[in-house]
N, C-alpha and C positions, 0 to 999 in steps of 0.2 A: 489793505492789501496783504499785510502780514497775517491777519486773522484768516484770510482765505487760504493762504499757503499752509498755515498750521492746521486748519480744518482738513485740507486736502491730504496732508501727510498723515494725520490721525485716521482719516477715512481709509487710506491705503493700508495702514498698519492693521486696522480692525478687520478689513477684508482679508488680508494675508493670514491673520491669526485664525479667522473663521475657516478659511480654506484649508489651512494646515491642520486644524483640529478635525475637520471632516475627513481629510486624507488619512490622518492617524486612526480615526475611528473605523474607517473602511478597511484598513490594513492591519488591525490589531490581531494578535494570535488568539485562537479559540482556547479558552481555559480548559485544562485537562478534565476538570469535573463536568464539563459540558460535552465531552467527546461521545458519551453514550447516547446523546440526543441528535447526533449528526445524521444527515441524510446519507443513506447508503445506496449505492447503485443496485438496481434490481437485476436479478438473473436475466430477465427479458431484455435488458440493455445490451447483452452480449450476443454476438452472432458467430457461427462456426461455418467456415468455408473450407471445403475439402479440395485439395489439389492432388496431383499424382504422387507427391512425396510426403505431404504433411497436412495438418489441419491448421488453418489460420483462425485465431481467436481475436475478436475485435469488439471494442466498446467505443463506438463512434462518439457518443456524447461526452466521454471522458478522454478521448484521444489515445486510447491504449490499444496496441496490437502486439501479438506474439504468436509463435508457432509451436506446436507440439507434434510428436510423431503421429503419423496417419492412423495407427491402430488404437490410439488413446481414445477414451470415451468421455464425452462432455455430457454432464447431467446438472441438474439443479434442484434445489428445494425452493420453497417460496421466498427464502431470504438469502440463499447462497448459490454462487456459481462455482462448479468444481469440475476438474478433469482428472480422470484416473487411468492408470495403466491397466491393460487387460489382466484379469485375474485378481485385481486388488479387492480386498474385503474390508469394509468399514466395521469398526466396533461401535462407533457413534459419531457425532459431528466433530469430535475433537481427536479421537484416537483411531488407529487402524489395527486390524488383526494381522493383515499382511499386505504387501505391495505398496504402491506409490499413489498418492492423491495430492492434487494441488488445488488450493482454494484461493480465489481471487476476490478481493473486496476493494472498493473505492469509496472512501468516505469524504464528505464535504467538511473537511477540517483544515483550517489555516494554522499551520505550525511550522516549526523548523527542526532540523536534524538533532540539535541538542536536547530539545524537549522529548523527541521520540526516544532517544538513547536513555534518558532518565526514566521515562515511563516504562520502558521495557525492563530496565534494571529493577525498578521498585514494584512492578506489576506482578500478576499472578505467576508468570513464567520466570520471574527474576531469579528465584533460588535454583532453577534448573538450567540457567544460562551458562553455557561453556564458551561461547564466542560472541563477540560483537565487534564488527569492523565497519568503518565508513568506506564505501566503495563508490564507483561511478557506473551507472547504468544509463546508456543512451544519453550521455553528457549531463545526466542529472545526479546530484548527490543522493546516495541511498545508504540505508543502514542494513547490513547483512547480520543476521544473528542465528545462533544454533541453541536450542533448548532441548535437553534430552534427559531421560532417566531409564536405566535398565530395570529398576524396581517397578516402575509404572509402565514399562514397555512402550515408550514413545520416543520419537525423534522428530523434532520440528526444525526445519531449515527455511528461513524466510528472508525476504527483503521488504523494506518499507521505504517508500519514496515520497517525501513531502514535496509537493510541486503545485503551484498555481491554486492555492486554497483547497487542495485535496491531499489525501493520503492514499497512495496506491500500495496495497499489500498483496504480495504473491507468496504463498506459504506452502511448503511441501510438508505433508504429514506422512510418516511412515513408522516403522519399528526399528529398533537398533539392529536387528538381523538383516533388514533390507536397506539400511542407510547408504551403503557404498554404491550400489547400482542406482538407487533412487536419486542420490546426490549428483551422480554424473548426468543422469537424465535431466535433472533440474537445472544444472549449470548450462547444458545445451539450450534449454528453454529460455533461461535468463539472457543468454547471448542474443536472442532474437527479439527481446523486448524493445518496443518503440513507444514513446510518449510524445504527443505533439502539444 
């Protein structure tokens, strides 16, 4: 009888250990060196619906919705969804000649806010970082950052939200000359962000 009880206890312990190991494996963080292999949402995942006052941008598969002014222009490349203020001119996919552009990217990466902070600090924009604050967007912990350079003529103001095994990035690209008006527009857009 004692043997059966001991075998039963050992069996329960083994099952609990296997289940715990599986749960840990399923919920482990994506290593930073694997981030460049993450699945990125396609521009075709985004829809734009125009109302009388604004444009509603939505990515149903990622649960993201936000609003931009009605006159802003939504465009995309094969790999990037972007929204620009009328009259904005791009220098390239990273820098602007003038005006405001917002790039939205959703990556299948399981991480936390501390890892995002460290990666931004040590990454390519780290030496240009002038601000990094933890904030709340739609009840989700987010990292707000500003990277800029007068010499290179760029100003990037972005938020990164790690949530449910995804990283939501919404980044404003502009120039130092246009940063004040673009930052105000961007803040209004951030106030409308909803993630389900």
